[in-house]
C-alpha positions as CSV (number, residue, x, y, z in Angstrom):
1,M,131.7,-2.6,79.9
2,R,131.6,-5.6,77.5
3,L,128.2,-6.9,79.8
4,L,126.5,-3.5,79.2
5,L,126.7,-3.4,75.3
6,L,125.2,-6.9,75.3
7,M,122.5,-6.2,77.6
8,V,121.6,-3.0,74.7
9,F,121.3,-5.4,72.4
10,A,119.4,-7.8,73.8
11,A,116.8,-5.0,74.5
12,L,117.0,-3.9,70.9
13,M,116.0,-7.4,69.6
14,L,113.2,-7.6,71.9
15,T,111.9,-4.3,71.0
16,G,111.9,-5.1,67.2
17,C,109.9,-8.5,68.0
18,A,107.3,-6.8,69.5
19,S,106.3,-4.4,66.9
20,Q,106.2,-7.3,64.2
21,A,104.0,-9.0,66.4
22,T,102.0,-5.8,67.1
23,F,101.0,-4.9,62.9
24,G,101.2,-8.4,61.5
25,D,103.1,-10.5,59.5
26,A,103.7,-8.0,56.5
27,I,103.8,-10.5,53.6
28,T,100.9,-12.1,54.6
29,Q,98.5,-9.3,55.4
30,G,99.7,-7.2,52.7
31,E,99.3,-9.3,49.9
32,P,97.0,-7.6,47.2
33,T,93.2,-9.2,47.0
34,P,93.4,-11.4,43.6
35,I,91.3,-9.9,40.6
36,P,87.8,-11.6,40.1
37,T,87.3,-13.8,37.0
38,P,84.9,-11.8,34.5
39,V,81.5,-12.8,34.4
40,V,80.6,-13.7,30.9
41,P,76.9,-13.2,29.8
42,T,75.0,-16.0,29.0
43,K,73.1,-15.4,25.4
44,P,69.5,-16.1,25.3
45,V,68.8,-19.4,23.5
46,Y,65.7,-20.1,21.3
47,Q,63.8,-22.9,19.8
48,V,62.2,-22.7,16.5
49,E,58.3,-23.4,16.8
50,R,55.1,-24.1,14.6
51,G,52.8,-22.2,15.4
52,K,50.0,-19.0,15.2
53,I,51.4,-15.7,13.9
54,T,49.1,-12.5,14.5
55,Y,49.8,-8.8,12.9
56,E,47.8,-6.3,14.5
57,R,47.9,-2.4,14.5
58,R,47.1,0.3,17.2
59,F,45.7,3.0,16.2
60,F,43.6,6.1,18.0
61,G,40.6,8.2,17.2
62,R,38.2,9.7,18.8
63,I,34.3,9.6,19.1
64,A,32.3,10.8,16.9
65,P,28.6,10.9,16.0
66,V,28.1,8.9,12.6
67,I,23.9,11.3,11.8
68,T,25.2,14.9,12.5
69,E,23.8,18.3,11.1
70,D,25.2,21.3,10.6
71,I,22.6,24.4,10.8
72,G,22.9,28.0,10.1
73,F,20.4,31.2,9.4
74,L,18.6,31.2,5.8
75,I,19.2,35.1,5.7
76,D,21.8,37.4,6.1
77,G,21.5,39.6,9.8
78,R,22.1,40.4,12.9
79,V,22.0,37.7,15.8
80,L,18.6,39.1,18.3
81,E,18.6,36.8,20.9
82,T,19.9,32.7,21.7
83,Y,17.6,30.5,23.3
84,V,20.1,27.4,24.2
85,D,23.6,26.2,24.7
86,A,25.9,24.1,23.5
87,G,25.8,20.4,25.1
88,V,21.6,20.3,25.7
89,D,19.6,18.4,23.9
90,V,17.2,19.5,21.2
91,V,13.5,18.7,19.9
92,E,13.0,18.9,16.7
93,G,11.7,22.1,15.7
94,D,13.1,24.0,18.4
95,V,14.1,27.7,18.2
96,L,17.8,27.9,19.0
97,A,18.4,31.2,18.0
98,Q,16.4,34.7,16.4
99,L,17.8,37.4,14.1
100,N,16.7,41.2,14.1
101,T,13.7,41.1,11.6
102,A,12.6,45.0,12.5
103,S,13.7,45.8,9.3
104,L,11.8,43.5,7.4
105,E,8.7,43.9,9.8
106,H,8.5,47.4,8.2
107,Q,8.8,46.1,5.1
108,L,5.7,44.0,5.5
109,L,3.7,46.9,6.5
110,A,4.4,48.3,3.0
111,A,4.2,45.4,1.4
112,E,0.7,44.2,2.9
113,E,-0.6,47.9,2.1
114,E,0.2,47.9,-1.3
115,L,-1.5,44.4,-1.3
116,A,-4.6,46.1,0.4
117,I,-4.8,48.7,-2.4
118,A,-3.9,46.6,-5.3
119,T,-6.7,43.8,-4.1
120,S,-9.5,46.8,-3.7
121,I,-8.8,48.2,-7.1
122,F,-9.0,44.8,-8.7
123,E,-12.4,44.0,-6.8
124,S,-13.9,47.4,-7.3
125,A,-12.9,46.4,-11.2
126,N,-14.1,43.0,-10.9
127,S,-17.6,44.4,-9.4
128,Q,-18.1,46.4,-12.2
129,A,-17.5,43.7,-15.2
130,R,-20.0,41.7,-13.5
131,F,-22.4,44.2,-13.4
132,D,-21.4,45.0,-17.1
133,S,-21.6,41.7,-18.7
134,R,-25.5,41.3,-16.9
135,R,-26.1,44.7,-18.3
136,A,-25.0,43.2,-21.8
137,V,-26.7,40.5,-21.7
138,L,-30.0,41.8,-20.8
139,N,-29.1,44.2,-24.0
140,L,-28.8,40.9,-25.9
141,Q,-31.9,39.5,-24.8
142,I,-34.0,42.9,-25.8
143,A,-32.4,43.5,-29.1
144,Q,-32.9,40.0,-29.8
145,L,-36.9,41.1,-28.9
146,R,-37.0,43.6,-31.2
147,L,-35.6,41.8,-33.7
148,D,-38.4,39.0,-33.2
149,H,-41.0,41.3,-33.1
150,A,-40.5,43.5,-36.4
151,L,-40.1,39.9,-38.0
152,G,-43.1,39.0,-36.9
153,Q,-45.0,42.6,-37.3
154,A,-43.6,42.9,-41.4
155,S,-45.4,42.3,-44.1
156,D,-45.3,39.8,-46.8
157,P,-43.1,40.4,-48.6
158,P,-41.4,43.0,-46.5
159,S,-41.5,46.5,-47.0
160,P,-38.4,48.9,-47.5
161,D,-39.2,50.3,-44.4
162,D,-39.7,46.8,-42.7
163,E,-36.2,45.7,-44.1
164,L,-34.5,48.7,-42.8
165,N,-35.9,48.6,-39.5
166,I,-35.3,44.8,-39.2
167,S,-31.4,45.4,-40.6
168,L,-31.3,47.9,-38.2
169,L,-32.5,45.6,-35.3
170,S,-30.2,42.9,-36.2
171,I,-27.4,45.2,-36.0
172,Q,-28.2,46.1,-32.6
173,R,-29.0,42.7,-31.5
174,D,-24.8,41.6,-32.8
175,L,-23.7,44.9,-31.2
176,A,-25.3,43.3,-27.8
177,Q,-23.8,40.3,-28.4
178,V,-19.9,41.9,-28.8
179,A,-20.6,43.7,-25.6
180,I,-20.8,40.4,-24.5
181,D,-17.7,39.1,-25.9
182,E,-15.8,41.7,-24.6
183,L,-16.5,41.2,-20.5
184,S,-16.0,37.5,-21.1
185,D,-12.2,38.0,-20.6
186,G,-13.2,39.9,-17.0
187,V,-10.9,42.2,-15.4
188,D,-8.0,44.3,-17.0
189,P,-5.3,41.8,-16.7
190,Q,-2.4,44.3,-15.2
191,L,-4.8,44.7,-12.6
192,R,-4.7,40.9,-11.6
193,F,-1.0,41.0,-12.4
194,D,-0.8,43.8,-9.3
195,V,-2.5,42.2,-6.7
196,A,-0.2,38.7,-7.6
197,R,2.9,40.4,-7.2
198,A,2.1,42.5,-4.3
199,Q,1.2,39.2,-2.8
200,K,4.4,37.6,-3.3
201,Q,6.4,40.4,-2.2
202,V,3.9,39.6,1.3
203,D,4.4,36.1,1.1
204,E,8.5,36.7,0.2
205,I,9.2,39.0,3.6
206,N,6.8,36.7,5.7
207,D,9.3,33.5,4.6
208,A,12.1,36.0,5.2
209,I,11.1,36.7,9.0
210,A,10.4,32.7,9.1
211,N,13.6,31.8,8.0
212,A,15.0,34.0,10.6
213,A,14.7,31.4,13.2
214,L,17.3,29.1,13.7
215,A,15.6,25.9,14.8
216,A,16.5,22.1,15.0
217,P,16.6,20.0,12.2
218,M,16.2,17.0,14.2
219,S,16.3,15.6,17.9
220,G,19.6,15.1,19.3
221,R,22.7,17.0,21.4
222,L,23.6,20.4,20.4
223,I,27.5,19.5,20.0
224,Y,28.4,22.5,18.6
225,F,26.6,26.4,19.2
226,A,28.4,29.9,17.9
227,P,26.4,32.6,17.7
228,D,26.5,35.7,20.5
229,P,23.9,38.3,20.9
230,G,24.4,41.6,18.4
231,E,26.9,39.3,15.7
232,P,26.0,39.3,11.9
233,A,25.3,36.1,10.7
234,V,26.1,35.3,6.9
235,A,22.9,33.2,5.1
236,Y,23.8,28.7,5.0
237,D,27.4,29.8,7.2
238,P,27.1,26.1,9.4
239,I,26.9,27.9,13.0
240,A,25.3,25.1,15.0
241,T,25.7,20.8,14.7
242,V,23.1,18.7,16.5
243,A,24.0,15.1,16.3
244,D,22.4,11.7,16.9
245,L,24.6,10.1,20.0
246,S,22.4,6.8,19.7
247,I,24.6,6.1,17.0
248,L,28.5,6.6,17.7
249,E,32.2,6.0,15.9
250,I,35.2,6.5,16.0
251,T,36.9,8.6,13.3
252,D,41.0,9.3,12.7
253,E,43.2,10.7,10.4
254,M,45.9,8.4,9.0
255,S,49.5,8.5,7.1
256,A,49.4,6.7,3.2
257,E,51.7,4.7,4.7
258,D,48.9,3.4,7.1
259,L,46.1,3.0,4.9
260,N,47.7,1.1,2.5
261,E,47.6,-1.6,5.4
262,L,43.8,-1.6,5.9
263,A,40.5,-2.4,3.9
264,E,36.9,-1.8,4.5
265,G,35.3,-4.2,6.5
266,M,38.8,-5.5,8.5
267,P,37.8,-6.5,12.3
268,L,39.0,-4.5,15.1
269,S,39.0,-4.2,19.1
270,I,38.0,-0.8,20.6
271,K,39.0,0.7,24.4
272,R,39.6,3.5,25.7
273,A,43.1,5.2,25.1
274,A,44.0,6.3,29.1
275,L,41.4,4.7,31.3
276,P,40.7,1.1,31.9
277,G,37.0,0.0,31.0
278,N,35.1,-2.6,28.2
279,V,36.2,-3.9,25.1
280,Y,34.2,-3.5,22.2
281,T,34.8,-4.9,19.0
282,G,34.0,-3.1,15.7
283,T,34.9,-2.7,11.9
284,I,36.7,-0.4,9.6
285,A,33.2,0.8,8.2
286,S,35.1,3.3,4.6
287,L,37.9,4.7,4.3
288,P,39.4,7.6,2.3
289,A,39.3,7.9,-1.3
290,P,41.5,6.4,-3.3
291,Y,41.3,3.6,-0.4
292,G,37.8,3.4,0.0
293,L,34.0,5.0,-0.1
294,A,34.4,7.9,2.7
295,T,33.5,11.2,1.4
296,D,35.8,13.1,4.0
297,G,39.3,12.6,4.8
298,Y,39.0,10.6,7.8
299,V,38.7,6.4,9.0
300,H,35.4,5.2,10.2
301,V,35.4,2.8,12.5
302,A,31.9,1.6,13.5
303,F,30.8,-0.5,16.6
304,D,29.7,-4.3,16.2
305,E,26.9,-3.2,18.9
306,Q,26.7,0.1,20.2
307,P,28.3,1.1,23.8
308,P,25.6,2.3,26.0
309,T,24.7,6.2,25.7
310,D,26.7,7.3,28.6
311,E,29.5,5.4,28.1
312,F,31.7,8.0,25.9
313,K,31.7,11.6,25.3
314,V,32.4,12.7,21.8
315,G,36.0,13.4,21.4
316,D,36.9,10.9,23.8
317,R,40.1,9.5,22.7
318,M,39.9,6.0,22.0
319,N,42.3,3.2,20.6
320,F,41.7,0.6,18.3
321,T,43.3,-2.2,17.1
322,V,43.2,-4.0,13.6
323,L,43.7,-7.5,12.8
324,I,46.0,-7.1,9.6
325,E,46.8,-10.7,9.0
326,E,46.6,-14.0,11.1
327,R,48.6,-17.3,9.9
328,D,48.4,-20.6,11.7
329,D,50.7,-23.6,11.5
330,V,54.0,-21.9,10.8
331,L,57.5,-21.7,11.8
332,W,57.9,-18.9,13.7
333,L,61.0,-17.7,16.3
334,P,61.1,-14.2,18.6
335,S,62.0,-11.1,16.8
336,S,64.9,-10.9,18.8
337,A,66.7,-14.0,17.5
338,I,67.1,-13.0,14.0
339,R,70.2,-11.1,13.0
340,Q,70.9,-8.8,10.2
341,F,73.7,-7.5,8.2
342,S,74.3,-6.2,5.2
343,G,71.1,-6.7,4.4
344,R,70.9,-10.5,5.3
345,N,68.6,-11.6,7.7
346,F,70.0,-14.6,9.3
347,I,70.4,-16.9,12.9
348,V,72.8,-18.8,14.9
349,V,71.8,-22.6,14.9
350,Q,74.1,-24.4,17.6
351,N,74.3,-28.3,16.8
352,E,75.9,-30.7,19.2
353,G,77.8,-28.1,20.2
354,V,78.5,-26.4,17.1
355,Q,77.1,-22.9,16.2
356,Q,76.7,-22.1,12.2
357,R,75.5,-18.9,10.7
358,V,72.2,-20.1,8.4
359,D,70.3,-17.3,6.2
360,V,66.6,-17.2,6.8
361,R,64.1,-16.2,4.6
362,L,61.6,-14.1,6.9
363,G,57.6,-13.6,6.5
364,L,54.4,-12.1,8.4
365,E,56.2,-10.7,11.8
366,G,53.3,-9.6,14.7
367,D,53.1,-9.6,18.6
368,G,57.0,-10.4,18.8
369,R,57.2,-13.0,16.4
370,V,58.8,-13.5,13.3
371,E,57.3,-16.3,10.4
372,I,60.3,-18.4,9.4
373,L,59.7,-19.2,5.5
374,E,62.9,-20.8,5.0
375,G,66.0,-21.4,6.1
376,A,65.1,-23.3,9.6
377,D,63.8,-26.5,10.8
378,E,61.2,-26.7,13.9
379,G,62.9,-27.5,17.1
380,Q,66.5,-26.5,15.9
381,T,68.1,-24.5,19.2
382,V,69.0,-21.2,18.3
383,I,71.2,-18.8,19.5
384,G,70.6,-15.0,20.1
385,P,72.7,-12.2,19.6
């Protein structure tokens, strides 16, 4: 019996050793992995350098022609027909649209008839006046001959009958002269006025008919064209625009804040806003009042050399970068090296392993650089934020 108990105990001991060998050492393999040491981020380090700082501003505008002319009909009316569409090239004098002139043509017929009647009456009166004038001249000549004859036949001294006859013939001569004087003014001025008035009416209607045609005032591209047949037209209201596309510019509307930084004559570079392409140079040609001489509310940018005629279309979106200011041989740091606190600008300078805050006075900033006017020396090491 004692032997049996020893055998069972030995079997149990062997079983426990097998389990431990199977699952491993609980102390060794069950220990937790050590927590890694946190990675301390390295702060950027800068050097105070000497060089150039360029301050530029980028703006966006659109291609526009420099020379344009808005046109409209010179009289009221209703559009009868149009002959072109927007986008076509036109030549000076080309008729673009026509108003309905039926009513004007009826008025012209009546005015021409009135002119013909007034002219006929005037010409008839003028002919009669010429005949009357000629007759009066002949009567004067007859009266003068009779008077001369009576004077030659009178006795010396003249008898009473001779004196009476001479006096009567003198009066007849004077009456003939009066008739000539009366005819010297020609026909009745009212008849002449009637002709002139009728002619003026005819001319005005002809002018109105001529003004019923909308003609191109210059050669160029028709960039805007609004009239449609049947629509009413108001005199002088712009309904079309012709542009000379040989001279292009860029126009832009800007805030007062932006305009305060610009001046006419500033140089700039120009390129497309969306697509790559050629880079052009230019200048600010004019600014709106009170900042410059432009008569509208736009900034006008001129190309130094005009681009090819097929390079851009009116309305293309462009960007232009203006050189506001440039300074050479100045101390500078990247903008990211400057720290701010409570209105102070300062940097952290490292000197022989010691970091020190130093207030700085800043100047021009541009292209990621900022000018250091005071507070730093060339070559100093600066620790970034």
